[in-house]
N, CA and C of each residue as an Amber inpcrd file, in Angstrom:
protein
   702
 109.8560000  12.3010000 -29.5200000 108.7550000  12.7060000 -30.4090000
 107.6670000  11.6290000 -30.4360000 108.1230000  10.4120000 -30.4650000
 107.1660000   9.3040000 -30.4850000 106.3760000   9.2470000 -29.2100000
 107.0520000   9.5220000 -28.0810000 106.3340000   9.4910000 -26.8000000
 105.2850000  10.5850000 -26.7300000 105.5830000  11.7150000 -27.3350000
 104.5700000  12.7940000 -27.3450000 103.3790000  12.4200000 -28.1830000
 103.6010000  11.7600000 -29.2990000 102.4790000  11.3150000 -30.1430000
 101.6390000  10.2800000 -29.4140000 102.3680000   9.3810000 -28.7350000
 101.6380000   8.3500000 -27.9840000 100.7940000   8.9760000 -26.8790000
 101.3770000   9.9620000 -26.2260000 100.6220000  10.6220000 -25.1490000
  99.3680000  11.3000000 -25.7040000  99.5310000  11.9720000 -26.8300000
  98.3680000  12.6350000 -27.4520000  97.3130000  11.6070000 -27.8660000
  97.7940000  10.4670000 -28.3430000  96.8690000   9.4170000 -28.7730000
  96.0760000   8.8870000 -27.5880000  96.7780000   8.6580000 -26.4810000
  96.1010000   8.1480000 -25.2920000  95.1360000   9.1690000 -24.7060000
  95.4960000  10.4390000 -24.7580000  94.5990000  11.4770000 -24.2670000
  93.3320000  11.5590000 -25.1130000  93.5130000  11.4480000 -26.4220000
  92.3490000  11.4900000 -27.3260000  91.4480000  10.2940000 -27.1020000
  92.1020000   9.1230000 -26.9100000  91.3120000   7.9300000 -26.6630000
  90.5480000   8.0310000 -25.3510000  91.2030000   8.5710000 -24.3170000
  90.5290000   8.7320000 -23.0250000  89.3680000   9.7080000 -23.1070000
  89.5870000  10.7890000 -23.8420000  88.5130000  11.7730000 -24.0030000
  87.3070000  11.1650000 -24.7330000  87.6010000  10.3450000 -25.7380000
  86.5240000   9.6850000 -26.4810000  85.7490000   8.7250000 -25.5910000
  86.5090000   8.0030000 -24.7590000  85.8360000   7.0860000 -23.8390000
  84.9520000   7.8360000 -22.8420000  85.4430000   8.9860000 -22.3780000
  84.6390000   9.7920000 -21.4600000  83.3540000  10.2840000 -22.1190000
  83.4680000  10.6740000 -23.3960000  82.2910000  11.1310000 -24.1310000
  81.2670000  10.0070000 -24.2840000  81.7790000   8.7980000 -24.5750000
  80.8730000   7.6610000 -24.7240000  80.1800000   7.3480000 -23.4050000
  80.9380000   7.3560000 -22.3000000  80.3560000   7.0760000 -20.9930000
  79.3380000   8.1410000 -20.6210000  79.6700000   9.4230000 -20.9550000
  78.7560000  10.5170000 -20.6450000  77.4490000  10.3630000 -21.4200000
  77.5510000  10.0130000 -22.6860000  76.3570000   9.8230000 -23.5180000
  75.5080000   8.6750000 -22.9820000  76.1860000   7.5680000 -22.5830000
  75.4370000   6.4320000 -22.0290000  74.7180000   6.8090000 -20.7420000
  75.4160000   7.6260000 -19.9150000  74.7900000   8.0410000 -18.6530000
  73.5880000   8.9340000 -18.9080000  73.7260000   9.8330000 -19.9020000
  72.6150000  10.7180000 -20.2320000  71.4350000   9.9180000 -20.7680000
  71.7380000   8.8990000 -21.5730000  70.6600000   8.0560000 -22.0770000
  69.9590000   7.3310000 -20.9440000  70.7480000   6.8580000 -19.9680000
  70.1590000   6.1590000 -18.8400000  69.3070000   7.1010000 -17.9850000
  69.7630000   8.3430000 -17.8200000  69.0210000   9.2940000 -17.0090000
  67.7360000   9.7130000 -17.7000000  67.8150000   9.9390000 -19.0100000
  66.6640000  10.4220000 -19.7620000  65.6600000   9.3220000 -20.1040000
  65.9620000   8.1080000 -19.7820000  65.0380000   7.0270000 -20.0870000
  63.7560000   7.1880000 -19.2730000  62.6140000   7.1600000 -19.9560000
  61.3350000   7.3500000 -19.2970000  60.9640000   6.1180000 -18.4810000
  60.4240000   6.3880000 -17.2960000  59.9790000   5.3130000 -16.4190000
  58.5030000   5.0440000 -16.7040000  58.1690000   3.7920000 -16.8750000
  56.7830000   3.4350000 -17.1150000  55.9760000   3.6190000 -15.8380000
  54.9000000   4.4050000 -15.9480000  54.0810000   4.7030000 -14.7810000
  53.0950000   3.5600000 -14.5570000  53.3430000   2.7790000 -13.5440000
  52.4540000   1.7140000 -13.1430000  52.7580000   1.3710000 -11.6940000
  51.8980000   0.5770000 -11.0850000  52.0870000   0.2370000  -9.6920000
  53.3460000  -0.5970000  -9.5090000  54.1310000  -0.2020000  -8.4940000
  55.3680000  -0.9180000  -8.1890000  55.0150000  -2.1510000  -7.3670000
  55.4020000  -3.2980000  -7.8710000  55.0350000  -4.5430000  -7.1950000
  55.8610000  -4.7770000  -5.9390000  57.1420000  -4.4150000  -5.9790000
  58.0080000  -4.6330000  -4.8240000  57.6420000  -3.6470000  -3.7230000
  57.3260000  -4.1690000  -2.5370000  56.8660000  -3.3240000  -1.4440000
  57.9440000  -2.3530000  -0.9770000  59.1540000  -2.7990000  -0.8530000
  60.2360000  -1.9160000  -0.3960000  60.4860000  -0.7980000  -1.3970000
  60.5840000  -1.1740000  -2.6650000  60.8010000  -0.1590000  -3.6920000
  59.6370000   0.8280000  -3.7480000  58.4290000   0.3210000  -3.5080000
  57.2630000   1.2030000  -3.5180000  57.3320000   2.2190000  -2.3900000
  57.7210000   1.7850000  -1.1900000  57.8210000   2.6940000  -0.0550000
  58.9240000   3.7330000  -0.2650000  60.0530000   3.3050000  -0.8520000
  61.1580000   4.2440000  -1.1110000  60.7240000   5.2850000  -2.1360000
  60.0680000   4.8290000  -3.1910000  59.6080000   5.7590000  -4.2240000
  58.5740000   6.7270000  -3.6650000  57.6490000   6.2300000  -2.8160000
  56.6360000   7.0990000  -2.2160000  57.2950000   8.1760000  -1.3660000
  58.2770000   7.7890000  -0.5650000  58.9480000   8.7560000   0.3030000
  59.6600000   9.8320000  -0.5150000  60.3860000   9.4150000  -1.5640000
  61.1220000  10.3890000  -2.3870000  60.1660000  11.3230000  -3.1220000
  59.1760000  10.7560000  -3.7310000  58.2630000  11.5800000  -4.5360000
  57.4080000  12.4840000  -3.6480000  57.0390000  12.0010000  -2.4730000
  56.2650000  12.8460000  -1.5610000  57.0740000  14.0770000  -1.1580000
  58.3340000  13.8630000  -0.8310000  59.1750000  15.0070000  -0.4880000
  59.3350000  15.9550000  -1.6760000  59.4220000  15.3710000  -2.8670000
  59.5540000  16.2100000  -4.0450000  58.3020000  17.0390000  -4.3080000
  57.1240000  16.4130000  -4.1440000  55.8720000  17.1420000  -4.3430000
  55.7230000  18.2540000  -3.3180000  56.0300000  17.9650000  -2.0660000
  55.9190000  18.9830000  -1.0280000  56.9080000  20.1240000  -1.2770000
  58.1000000  19.7920000  -1.7620000  59.0870000  20.8230000  -2.0540000
  58.6080000  21.7170000  -3.1930000  58.0590000  21.1080000  -4.2380000
  57.5390000  21.8870000  -5.3560000  56.3810000  22.7780000  -4.9070000
  55.5170000  22.2470000  -4.0130000  54.4090000  23.0480000  -3.5100000
  54.9120000  24.2440000  -2.7060000  55.9180000  24.0150000  -1.8960000
  56.4860000  25.1090000  -1.1240000  57.1230000  26.1540000  -2.0350000
  57.8200000  25.7140000  -3.0680000  58.4330000  26.6600000  -4.0090000
  57.3610000  27.4680000  -4.7510000  56.2900000  26.7890000  -5.1570000
  55.2150000  27.4820000  -5.8530000  54.5570000  28.5200000  -4.9550000
  54.3610000  28.1750000  -3.6970000  53.7550000  29.1200000  -2.7670000
  54.6590000  30.3280000  -2.5470000  55.9690000  30.0880000  -2.4420000
  56.9020000  31.1840000  -2.2060000  57.0630000  32.0670000  -3.4410000
  57.2010000  31.4560000  -4.6010000  57.4420000  32.2250000  -5.8270000
  56.2090000  33.0070000  -6.2740000  55.0340000  32.4180000  -6.1430000
  53.8170000  33.0140000  -6.7100000  52.8480000  33.5250000  -5.6550000
  53.2190000  33.4860000  -4.3950000  52.3610000  33.9530000  -3.3020000
  51.0010000  33.2510000  -3.3580000  51.0480000  31.9480000  -3.5740000
  49.8200000  31.1530000  -3.6690000  49.5860000  30.4220000  -2.3540000
  48.3150000  30.1860000  -2.0490000  47.9410000  29.4160000  -0.8650000
  47.6950000  27.9750000  -1.2940000  48.4520000  27.0640000  -0.7330000
  48.4390000  25.6670000  -1.1670000  48.2130000  24.7760000   0.0370000
  47.4250000  23.7390000  -0.1660000  47.1920000  22.7160000   0.8470000
  47.2630000  21.3560000   0.1710000  48.0830000  20.4700000   0.7120000
  48.2310000  19.1240000   0.1860000  47.9230000  18.1220000   1.2960000
  47.1420000  17.0980000   0.9640000  46.8340000  16.0160000   1.9020000
  47.1280000  14.7010000   1.1950000  47.9640000  13.8660000   1.8030000
  48.3800000  12.6030000   1.2030000  48.2250000  11.4940000   2.2410000
  47.6170000  10.4020000   1.8130000  47.5410000   9.1940000   2.6320000
  48.3540000   8.1080000   1.9430000  49.2400000   7.4880000   2.7030000
  50.0480000   6.4100000   2.1510000  49.2220000   5.1430000   2.0190000
  49.8240000   4.1220000   1.4330000  49.1340000   2.8460000   1.2700000
  48.8100000   2.2080000   2.6160000  49.5830000   2.5290000   3.6230000
  49.3410000   1.9900000   4.9650000  48.3810000   2.8570000   5.7850000
  47.8830000   3.9720000   5.1910000  46.9330000   4.8350000   5.8820000
  47.5750000   5.9620000   6.6680000  48.8820000   6.1670000   6.5400000
  49.5420000   7.2320000   7.2650000  49.3080000   8.5620000   6.5750000
  49.0450000   9.5990000   7.3690000  48.7020000  10.9130000   6.8480000
  49.9420000  11.7980000   6.7220000  50.0620000  12.4730000   5.5650000
  51.0830000  13.4870000   5.3320000  50.3810000  14.7120000   4.7460000
  50.7310000  15.8830000   5.2150000  50.0680000  17.0790000   4.6960000
  51.0390000  18.2570000   4.7030000  50.7350000  19.2110000   3.8440000
  51.4970000  20.4630000   3.7690000  50.5080000  21.5780000   3.4680000
  50.6990000  22.7000000   4.1050000  49.8660000  23.8650000   3.8260000
  50.7130000  25.1170000   3.9800000  50.5160000  26.0700000   3.0690000
  51.2550000  27.3320000   3.1250000  50.7420000  28.2340000   4.2320000
  49.4810000  28.0040000   4.6880000  48.9060000  28.7340000   5.8150000
  48.0920000  27.7270000   6.6320000  47.0310000  28.1860000   7.2870000
  46.2370000  27.2770000   8.1090000  45.5090000  26.2590000   7.2230000
  45.6960000  24.9920000   7.5360000  45.0660000  23.9300000   6.7580000
  43.5350000  24.0020000   6.8600000  43.0090000  24.2350000   8.0840000
  41.5620000  24.2730000   8.2740000  40.9410000  25.4480000   7.5380000
  41.6200000  26.5930000   7.5440000  41.0940000  27.7520000   6.8240000
  41.0380000  27.4880000   5.3180000  42.0530000  26.8480000   4.7940000
  42.0640000  26.5300000   3.3640000  40.9720000  25.5210000   3.0150000
  40.7560000  24.5260000   3.9040000  39.7050000  23.5390000   3.6550000
  38.3310000  24.2030000   3.6830000  38.0920000  25.0830000   4.6730000
  36.8070000  25.7770000   4.7480000  36.6040000  26.6900000   3.5410000
  37.6810000  27.3200000   3.1050000  37.5770000  28.1800000   1.9200000
  37.2160000  27.3620000   0.6820000  37.8440000  26.2060000   0.5360000
  37.5280000  25.3270000  -0.5940000  36.0850000  24.8270000  -0.5210000
  35.6460000  24.4810000   0.6910000  34.2780000  23.9800000   0.8480000
  33.2670000  25.0710000   0.5110000  33.5110000  26.3010000   0.9670000
  32.5920000  27.3910000   0.6690000  32.5070000  27.6970000  -0.8110000
  33.6670000  27.6940000  -1.4810000  33.6600000  27.9480000  -2.9210000
  32.9520000  26.8310000  -3.6780000  33.1090000  25.5970000  -3.2210000
  32.4340000  24.4760000  -3.8870000  30.9270000  24.5880000  -3.7480000
  30.4530000  24.9330000  -2.5290000  29.0110000  25.0840000  -2.3280000
  28.4560000  26.2360000  -3.1540000  29.1690000  27.3490000  -3.2100000
  28.6940000  28.4890000  -3.9890000  28.6610000  28.1760000  -5.4740000
  29.6700000  27.4420000  -5.9450000  29.6850000  27.0940000  -7.3660000
  28.5430000  26.1510000  -7.7110000  28.2070000  25.2450000  -6.7710000
  27.0710000  24.3550000  -7.0080000  25.7660000  25.1410000  -7.0550000
  25.6130000  26.1030000  -6.1190000  24.3880000  26.8990000  -6.1030000
  24.2650000  27.7650000  -7.3480000  25.3980000  28.2940000  -7.8050000
  25.3700000  29.1230000  -9.0100000  25.1720000  28.2890000 -10.2540000
  25.6510000  27.0470000 -10.2250000  25.5370000  26.2180000 -11.4160000
  24.1610000  25.6130000 -11.5920000  23.4400000  25.3870000 -10.5060000
  22.1190000  24.7610000 -10.6110000  21.1080000  25.6150000 -11.3560000
  20.9750000  26.9370000 -11.0500000  20.0210000  27.7330000 -11.8380000
  20.3600000  27.7710000 -13.3100000  21.6450000  27.8140000 -13.6240000
  22.0340000  27.8380000 -15.0270000  21.6210000  26.5440000 -15.7180000
  21.8480000  25.4230000 -15.0530000  21.4610000  24.1430000 -15.6240000
  19.9480000  24.0430000 -15.7420000  19.2350000  24.5120000 -14.7090000
  17.7740000  24.4840000 -14.7480000  17.2470000  25.3870000 -15.8520000
  17.8790000  26.5640000 -15.9960000  17.4520000  27.4750000 -17.0540000
  17.6990000  26.8770000 -18.4270000  18.8110000  26.1830000 -18.5860000
  19.1030000  25.5340000 -19.8620000  18.0620000  24.4600000 -20.1770000
  17.6900000  23.6740000 -19.1750000  16.6730000  22.6500000 -19.3860000
  15.3290000  23.2780000 -19.7530000  14.9760000  24.3680000 -19.0600000
  13.7070000  25.0320000 -19.3610000  13.7090000  25.6100000 -20.7710000
  14.8390000  26.1740000 -21.1890000  14.9230000  26.7160000 -22.5480000
  14.7800000  25.6090000 -23.5880000  15.4180000  24.4790000 -23.3260000
  15.2940000  23.3550000 -24.2640000  13.8570000  22.8490000 -24.3240000
  13.2180000  22.7670000 -23.1590000  11.8250000  22.3100000 -23.1330000
  10.9230000  23.3030000 -23.8490000  11.1740000  24.5900000 -23.6420000
  10.3500000  25.6170000 -24.3020000  10.5170000  25.5480000 -25.8160000
  11.7540000  25.3680000 -26.2780000  11.9880000  25.2740000 -27.7210000
  11.2990000  24.0420000 -28.3040000  11.3800000  22.9270000 -27.5970000
  10.7510000  21.6960000 -28.0830000   9.2310000  21.8350000 -28.1190000
   8.6430000  22.4360000 -27.0540000   7.1990000  22.6160000 -27.0170000
   6.7330000  23.6050000 -28.0850000   7.5400000  24.6480000 -28.3420000
   7.1830000  25.6130000 -29.3780000   7.1700000  24.9540000 -30.7450000
   8.1510000  24.1040000 -31.0030000   8.1880000  23.4020000 -32.2860000
   6.9910000  22.4590000 -32.4190000   6.6650000  21.7460000 -31.3370000
   5.5040000  20.8530000 -31.3670000   4.2190000  21.6320000 -31.6170000
   4.1030000  22.8220000 -31.0110000   2.9080000  23.6370000 -31.2020000
   2.7810000  24.0900000 -32.6530000   3.9110000  24.4970000 -33.2370000
   3.8890000  24.9240000 -34.6400000   3.4960000  23.7640000 -35.5470000
   4.0700000  22.5920000 -35.3020000   3.7660000  21.4190000 -36.1430000
   2.2980000  21.0110000 -36.0030000   1.7920000  20.9780000 -34.7770000
   0.4010000  20.5710000 -34.5700000  -0.5680000  21.6000000 -35.1440000
  -0.2130000  22.8920000 -35.0670000  -1.0780000  23.9280000 -35.6440000
  -1.1390000  23.7990000 -37.1520000   0.0110000  23.5540000 -37.7550000
   0.0290000  23.3670000 -39.2120000  -0.7400000  22.1100000 -39.6040000
  -0.5820000  21.0470000 -38.8430000  -1.3060000  19.8080000 -39.1360000
  -2.8140000  20.0070000 -39.0010000  -3.2380000  20.7630000 -37.9820000
  -4.6630000  21.0320000 -37.8050000  -5.2160000  21.8510000 -38.9660000
  -4.4640000  22.8360000 -39.4010000  -4.9150000  23.6440000 -40.5380000
  -4.9950000  22.8020000 -41.8090000  -4.0630000  21.9100000 -41.9780000
  -4.1010000  21.0370000 -43.1540000  -5.2980000  20.0900000 -43.0890000
  -5.6340000  19.6210000 -41.8830000  -6.8210000  18.7780000 -41.7480000
  -8.0950000  19.5570000 -42.0640000  -8.0520000  20.8760000 -41.8690000
  -9.1930000  21.7280000 -42.1910000  -9.1760000  22.1840000 -43.6420000
  -8.1920000  21.7140000 -44.4210000  -8.1270000  22.0530000 -45.8380000
  -7.3360000  23.2990000 -46.1370000  -6.5090000  23.7500000 -45.1990000
  -5.7160000  24.9570000 -45.4000000  -4.2360000  24.5940000 -45.5260000
  -3.4850000  25.5140000 -46.1340000  -2.0240000  25.3770000 -46.2880000
  -1.6540000  24.0420000 -46.9370000  -2.2950000  23.7190000 -48.0440000
  -2.0360000  22.4670000 -48.7590000  -1.1350000  22.6580000 -49.9720000
  -0.7070000  23.8970000 -50.2500000   0.0370000  24.1550000 -51.4820000
   1.4050000  23.4840000 -51.4900000   2.0630000  23.4270000 -50.3690000
   3.4130000  22.8900000 -50.3320000   3.5020000  21.3900000 -50.1640000
   2.3750000  20.6820000 -50.1610000   2.3790000  19.2340000 -49.9420000
   2.5120000  18.4970000 -51.2720000   3.2930000  17.4170000 -51.2600000
   3.3950000  16.5840000 -52.4540000   2.3110000  15.5120000 -52.4320000
   2.3410000  14.6220000 -53.4250000   1.2860000  13.6240000 -53.5560000
   1.2450000  12.6750000 -52.3640000   2.4120000  12.2020000 -51.9200000
   2.4410000  11.2720000 -50.7860000   1.8710000  11.9260000 -49.5270000
   2.2370000  13.1720000 -49.2960000   1.7420000  13.8740000 -48.1220000
   0.2300000  14.1100000 -48.2120000  -0.2790000  14.3910000 -49.4340000
  -1.7170000  14.5660000 -49.6020000  -2.4720000  13.2650000 -49.3480000
  -1.8990000  12.1510000 -49.8340000  -2.5370000  10.8520000 -49.5900000
  -2.5540000  10.5380000 -48.0890000  -1.4530000  10.8190000 -47.4310000
  -1.3870000  10.5940000 -45.9870000  -2.3990000  11.4630000 -45.2570000
  -2.5360000  12.7310000 -45.7010000  -3.5000000  13.6340000 -45.0830000
  -4.9260000  13.1490000 -45.3090000  -5.1880000  12.6180000 -46.5290000
  -6.5180000  12.0950000 -46.8370000  -6.8640000  10.9210000 -45.9230000
  -5.9010000  10.0360000 -45.7020000  -6.1450000   8.9000000 -44.8150000
  -6.4080000   9.3760000 -43.3870000  -5.6780000  10.3950000 -42.9670000
  -5.9000000  10.9330000 -41.6250000  -7.2990000  11.5330000 -41.4930000
  -7.7410000  12.2480000 -42.5590000  -9.0780000  12.8370000 -42.5270000
 -10.1410000  11.7480000 -42.4880000  -9.9780000  10.7100000 -43.3490000
 -10.9440000   9.5990000 -43.3540000 -10.9870000   8.8960000 -42.0110000
  -9.8040000   8.6550000 -41.4480000  -9.7650000   8.0050000 -40.1370000
 -10.4280000   8.8560000 -39.0710000 -10.1650000  10.1620000 -39.1110000
 -10.8010000  11.0430000 -38.1320000 -12.3060000  11.0980000 -38.3000000
 -12.7730000  11.1260000 -39.5760000 -14.2080000  11.1380000 -39.8300000
 -14.8710000   9.8610000 -39.3310000 -14.2040000   8.7270000 -39.5380000
 -14.7490000   7.4590000 -39.0430000 -14.8650000   7.4720000 -37.5220000
 -13.8580000   8.0080000 -36.8670000 -13.9120000   8.0890000 -35.4070000
 -15.0600000   8.9880000 -34.9590000 -15.2670000  10.0980000 -35.6890000
 -16.3620000  11.0070000 -35.3320000 -17.7090000  10.3160000 -35.4980000
 -17.8790000   9.5870000 -36.6140000 -19.1360000   8.8780000 -36.8520000
 -19.3670000   7.8210000 -35.7780000 -18.3250000   7.0790000 -35.4260000
 -18.4600000   6.0590000 -34.3850000 -18.8320000   6.6890000 -33.0390000
 -18.1850000   7.7970000 -32.7320000 -18.5030000   8.4640000 -31.4640000
 -19.9350000   8.9750000 -31.4610000 -20.4070000   9.5080000 -32.6120000
 -21.7870000   9.9960000 -32.6930000 -22.7810000   8.8400000 -32.5540000
 -22.5070000   7.7250000 -33.2190000 -23.3980000   6.5700000 -33.1120000
 -23.4580000   6.0360000 -31.6860000 -22.3000000   5.9650000 -31.0440000
 -22.2890000   5.5100000 -29.6500000 -23.1090000   6.4450000 -28.7650000
 -22.9680000   7.7400000 -29.0210000 -23.7170000   8.7130000 -28.2210000
 -25.2170000   8.5510000 -28.4440000 -25.6260000   8.3610000 -29.7080000
 -27.0440000   8.1750000 -30.0120000 -27.5980000   6.9160000 -29.3570000
 -26.8340000   5.8130000 -29.4350000 -27.2830000   4.5580000 -28.8190000
 -27.4330000   4.7060000 -27.3060000 -26.5200000   5.4060000 -26.6840000
 -26.6170000   5.6090000 -25.2430000 -27.8410000   6.4480000 -24.8910000
 -28.1140000   7.4880000 -25.6870000 -29.2820000   8.3150000 -25.4060000
 -30.5780000   7.5320000 -25.6230000 -30.6250000   6.7090000 -26.6880000
 -31.8090000   5.8860000 -26.9370000 -32.0350000   4.9080000 -25.7860000
 -30.9530000   4.2750000 -25.3250000 -31.0670000   3.3460000 -24.2030000
 -31.5600000   4.0600000 -22.9570000 -31.0920000   5.2680000 -22.7290000
 -31.5300000   6.0340000 -21.5620000 -33.0100000   6.4050000 -21.6720000
 -33.4520000   6.7950000 -22.8750000 -34.8600000   7.1350000 -23.0710000
 -35.7610000   5.9150000 -22.8730000 -35.3020000   4.7530000 -23.3350000
 -36.0770000   3.5320000 -23.1340000 -36.2190000   3.2120000 -21.6540000
 -35.1570000   3.3930000 -20.9070000 -35.2400000   3.1450000 -19.4710000
 -36.2240000   4.1060000 -18.8160000 -36.1770000   5.3760000 -19.2210000
 -37.1230000   6.3380000 -18.6650000 -38.5610000   5.9830000 -19.0350000
 -38.7720000   5.5170000 -20.2850000 -40.1100000   5.1140000 -20.7240000
 -40.6280000   3.9480000 -19.8980000 -39.7820000   2.9390000 -19.6620000
 -40.2010000   1.7860000 -18.8570000 -40.5520000   2.2090000 -17.4390000
 -39.7470000   3.1130000 -16.8920000 -40.0150000   3.5750000 -15.5320000
 -41.3340000   4.3320000 -15.4590000 -41.5900000   5.1830000 -16.4720000
 -42.8520000   5.9300000 -16.4930000 -44.0450000   4.9880000 -16.6500000
 -43.9190000   3.9580000 -17.4990000 -45.0020000   3.0040000 -17.6790000
 -45.2880000   2.2600000 -16.3790000 -44.2470000   1.8840000 -15.6480000
 -44.4550000   1.2200000 -14.3640000 -45.1720000   2.1340000 -13.3850000
 -44.7690000   3.4040000 -13.3480000 -45.4170000   4.3430000 -12.4350000
 -46.8830000   4.5550000 -12.8250000 -47.1520000   4.6380000 -14.1500000
 -48.5380000   4.7910000 -14.6010000 -49.3830000   3.5790000 -14.2130000
 -48.8070000   2.3800000 -14.3330000 -49.5500000   1.1700000 -13.9570000
 -49.8700000   1.1840000 -12.4700000 -48.9310000   1.6020000 -11.6380000
 -49.1740000   1.6730000 -10.1970000 -50.2700000   2.6890000  -9.8830000
 -50.1880000   3.8540000 -10.5370000 -51.1990000   4.8820000 -10.2990000
 -52.5790000   4.4100000 -10.7370000 -52.6200000   3.6750000 -11.8580000
 -53.8950000   3.1560000 -12.3430000 -54.5050000   2.1750000 -11.3480000
 -53.6720000   1.2820000 -10.7900000 -54.1690000   0.3270000  -9.8040000
 -54.6760000   1.0450000  -8.5580000 -53.9200000   2.0660000  -8.1250000
 -54.3580000   2.8130000  -6.9490000 -55.6850000   3.5190000  -7.2050000
 -55.8360000   4.0540000  -8.4280000 -57.0970000   4.7460000  -8.7700000
 -58.2660000   3.7690000  -8.7800000 -58.0760000   2.5840000  -9.3480000
 -59.1410000   1.5900000  -9.3770000 -59.5060000   1.1450000  -7.9760000
 -58.5310000   0.9940000  -7.1270000 -58.7920000   0.5790000  -5.7540000
 -59.5700000   1.6520000  -5.0150000 -59.1730000   2.8970000  -5.2110000
 -59.8840000   4.0000000  -4.5520000 -61.3090000   4.0940000  -5.0620000
 -61.5340000   3.8930000  -6.3530000 -62.8650000   3.9530000  -6.9420000
 -63.7580000   2.8540000  -6.3790000 -63.2410000   1.6320000  -6.1950000
 -64.0150000   0.5370000  -5.6190000 -64.4050000   0.8260000  -4.1850000
 -63.5520000   1.3970000  -3.3960000 -63.8560000   1.7350000  -2.0030000
 -64.9410000   2.7900000  -1.9360000 -64.9170000   3.7710000  -2.8230000
 -65.9390000   4.8350000  -2.8450000 -67.3110000   4.2890000  -3.1850000
 -67.3890000   3.3800000  -4.1150000 -68.6750000   2.7850000  -4.4840000
 -69.2840000   2.0110000  -3.3310000 -68.4560000   1.3190000  -2.5500000
 -68.9530000   0.5610000  -1.4090000 -69.5280000   1.4740000  -0.3500000
 -68.8910000   2.6030000  -0.1220000 -69.3730000   3.5540000   0.8840000
 -70.7060000   4.1490000   0.4560000 -70.8480000   4.4900000  -0.8310000
 -72.0960000   5.0640000  -1.3260000 -73.2510000   4.0640000  -1.2070000
 -72.9750000   2.7870000  -1.5510000 -74.0160000   1.7730000  -1.4350000
 -74.4630000   1.6200000   0.0150000 -73.5380000   1.6580000   0.9650000
 -73.8790000   1.5270000   2.3860000 -74.7250000   2.6950000   2.8500000
 -74.3930000   3.8950000   2.4180000 -75.1520000   5.0830000   2.8110000
 -76.5760000   5.0330000   2.2460000 -76.6760000   4.5980000   1.0040000
 -78.0060000   4.5210000   0.3850000 -78.9030000   3.4800000   1.0990000
 -78.3200000   2.3740000   1.5560000 -79.0770000   1.3420000   2.2820000
 -79.5810000   1.8840000   3.6030000 -78.7550000   2.6580000   4.3160000
 -79.1520000   3.2260000   5.6010000 -80.2970000   4.2110000   5.4120000
 -80.1910000   4.9810000   4.3580000 -81.2390000   5.9800000   4.1000000
 -82.5770000   5.2890000   3.8010000 -82.5050000   4.2250000   3.0580000
 -83.7300000   3.4840000   2.7230000 -84.3720000   2.8890000   3.9730000
 -83.5610000   2.3320000   4.8590000 -84.0950000   1.7320000   6.1000000
 -84.7460000   2.7780000   6.9740000 -84.1130000   3.9470000   7.0640000
 -84.6380000   5.0150000   7.8970000 -85.9630000   5.5260000   7.3580000
 -86.0370000   5.6280000   6.0350000 -87.2740000   6.1410000   5.4380000
 -88.4240000   5.1410000   5.6450000 -88.1170000   3.8760000   5.5610000
 -89.1470000   2.8570000   5.7920000 -89.6210000   2.8830000   7.2460000
 -88.7220000   3.0550000   8.1840000 -89.0980000   3.0880000   9.5970000
 -90.0030000   4.2690000   9.9340000 -89.7110000   5.3800000   9.3500000
 -90.5070000   6.5850000   9.6140000 -91.9140000   6.4300000   9.0330000
 -92.0110000   5.8060000   7.8560000 -93.3310000   5.6030000   7.2620000
 -94.1970000   4.6900000   8.1510000 -93.5870000   3.6740000   8.6810000
 -94.3440000   2.7470000   9.5390000 -94.8090000   3.4370000  10.8010000
 -93.9690000   4.2570000  11.3850000 -94.3420000   4.9670000  12.6180000
 -95.4760000   5.9280000  12.3650000 -95.4020000   6.5840000  11.2180000
 -96.4740000   7.5250000  10.9070000 -97.7970000   6.8030000  10.7410000
 -97.7830000   5.6460000  10.1330000 -99.0150000   4.9310000   9.8950000
 -99.5650000   4.4260000  11.2180000 -98.7670000   3.9600000  12.1410000
 -99.2660000   3.4060000  13.4160000 -99.5400000   4.4780000  14.4480000
 -99.1560000   5.6820000  14.2320000 -99.3430000   6.7420000  15.1890000
 -98.3780000   6.6550000  16.3350000 -97.2680000   5.9640000  16.1270000
 -96.2270000   5.8520000  17.1860000 -95.2070000   6.9530000  17.0230000
 -94.5870000   7.2700000  18.1200000 -93.5160000   8.3060000  18.0110000
 -92.3570000   7.7830000  17.1860000 -91.8040000   8.7100000  16.4540000
 -90.6780000   8.3340000  15.5740000 -89.4150000   8.1510000  16.4030000
 -88.8020000   7.0240000  16.2760000 -87.5500000   6.7630000  17.0350000
 -86.3830000   7.2300000  16.2320000 -85.5820000   8.1000000  16.8980000
 -84.3770000   8.6270000  16.2180000 -83.3060000   7.5710000  16.1840000
């Protein structure tokens, strides 16, 4: 009887030890691995080989179970190429490239349209604000303004009026300066014309005096010829 109790005791103890070992093993298996670069080169290569096979296996299972077209391209740290494709690799790459280009072309008008809408909304708001401000400067739509806003509007009106007066004065001064220049030019031209007229008048008087002298000489010569009875010399 004692041996049977001892046997049962040892069996229970062994079973308990197995449970403890099983729990420890499960804890060791379920322990999360920190994802970071493996410093040991050998361990890194072993891990890359195992995980690469696992990824390719999962890709193959996904393609078989879901009838999906899959292409995987992997380069190792040493530059070695590994790839898997459920069909033609080049066809899948061209299909991906075509879809990427089409998505870019389709996305650009949408983005451009969004920018244009934002610009239109901003410009519309600016137009409304400037129109209201212009009306307020003209003395309209002043009911909703408080004292500070009215004072600010008054300063804006005074400043604008000062600018208008300054611009008008500058314009008047420029026109006066231009008229003075024209007056000086006209006076110079009149002085030149006056000198030319005086010069022409002096030349005319000299010609008349010369003609009158010739006439007098001719008349005297004819009188002498008549008195002497000589033929008149032309």
